[in-house]
N, C-alpha and C positions, 0 to 999 in steps of 0.2 A: 729707323724703320729696320731692314733688313741687311748690316753692314757689308755680311758673307756676298749677296746679293750684286751689293754696288760694287763691291770687288772685283768681280768676278765680270760683271758687263756691263762697268762704268764706260768702257772704252764704246759700248753698242748704243749707250744713250747719247753721248754726246756725238758719234758720226750719223747717226740716222735723222739729231736735233741740228747740228751743225748742216746737214744736207741737204734737207727738206727748206734753212734756210736758205738757203741758199738759190735752191731752184727754185723756189718760189720769189726771191728776190730776184732773179733772173730775167723768171715771166713775167711780173710784174715792168722789169727796167725795157723787155724787147716789145712788148705789147704795146706799152707808154710811148716810146719810139715808133715804132707802127702808125699808131693815133699821130702823132707829131707831124712822122711824113708825109704818111692821105693827110692830111686836114689841112696843115702848116705848108710844106713845102709841095704841097701838090703831088707827089710823087710819091711812088713804095718801097717799101725792101723785101724783092722776093723771097728771102729766107727765114725773112719773120715769122712766120704763119707755124711752118714748118716746124724752128724752134720750139717756139712757143709750147704749140702741142708735143713734142718731147719730152723738154722739161716735164711739163705738168704730168707725161704718165711717170716719168722716175718719181718724180714729187708721190703721187699717190698711192705707191706701190713702196716704197718706204717709207711714207705716210701710215700704210694700211700696219704694219709690221708695229707702229708706234700703237696704233689704236688695239693690236693683240696685246700691247705689253699691258697697257692700260683699263684692258676689259672691254673697249668700248664696241667690241662687235659683238653679233647678237646672242643671248642670251639670256635665262630665263630665270633672272636670281631671285624674283619673289616665290619662283618656286622648289629654288634649292635651302629658301631658309625656315621653310614651311614643314620640308622633311625631315624626318627623323634621322637624329646623331648618326645611325647608320646607316645611312639610305648616304646620307654628304661623299664621302670621300669615294666611294663605285661613283657614283655621277657625276664628282670631277675626273676623274681617272680617263672614263669612256669620251667625256664631252671633249676631253685633250687627246685622245687615241683621235676619235675622228676631224677632230677639228688639225693634228700634224699628217692624219692620211691623204686629207684633201690636198692638204701642202703637197705632200710628197708625191703625190698622185700631176699635182697643177704643175709643181715643178721637174719632172720629168716628163709631159708633156711638152712643157716650155721652151726647156733645154735641147728637147726635139727640134722643134720650130727653128731656137737660136741659128743652132745646128748647119741643119737645111739652108737657112738664108745664106749664111756665113759661107758653108759650098757653094754657094749661086754667087755669091760677087755681087749683090746686089744695094746698089744705091738709090741714097732720096734723092726725088727729083731738084729740089732747090740747091741745094747746100751740096751734094754727092758726097756725102755722108756714108759710109758702110752703114745697109739698114740694122744691122743685128744688133747694131749699136741701143736703136732704140727700142728694139725687139728684147734683148738683153735685160731689160728692167723686170719684165714679168718674173725670170728665173730667180733671176737676184733677190726682187723683196718677198718672193714666196718663202723662199730659203730663212732670210730674216722673222717674217711672223713667222714659220716652223717653230724657230728658235725662241719666238717670244709667248709661242703658245705653250711649249713645254716651261718656259719660265714662270709662266702665269698660274698652271695646273702646280708648278710647284710650291710657290706661294700659297697660292686656296688652301694644300692640301698641308703648310705649315699653320696656316689661322684656323682652318679645322681643328686642327690640333691642339693650340692654347685654349682654343674659346671650352674643346672638352675638357679641360684639365680645371675647368675654373668650379 
């Protein structure tokens, strides 16, 4: 595959896979514990649903970055394949530009929300952790997704170049 990409972003691949695996494992363990406590011990853990929810939000936004890397987000691949060769590169560039622009707007707005929550001192009801930790998943995940959209565009442009030389 592309060893240059692997060299530069291998750490990000590792981080995303490790983080999502750990987060989903944590979510499964916490929900399982809650079920055991509720139905076997006949009591409940007041913090478990809140923790599972926040962990799931982090897993979703980091997982969205992984989806951007693999091209799993909305796209019209069949449309691109039937276009004349001269149209493929501009379409990839425009698509990547809109995707990165979307990420930049969401990042800016979500970072503003996180800063507001940070300055308010709001804490979660059950665990009493600062709420900005839960909300920080959005700007972190969207920033990673923007990086992955750029990476996917670079790889797609390289693929178009290789196909054009055949």
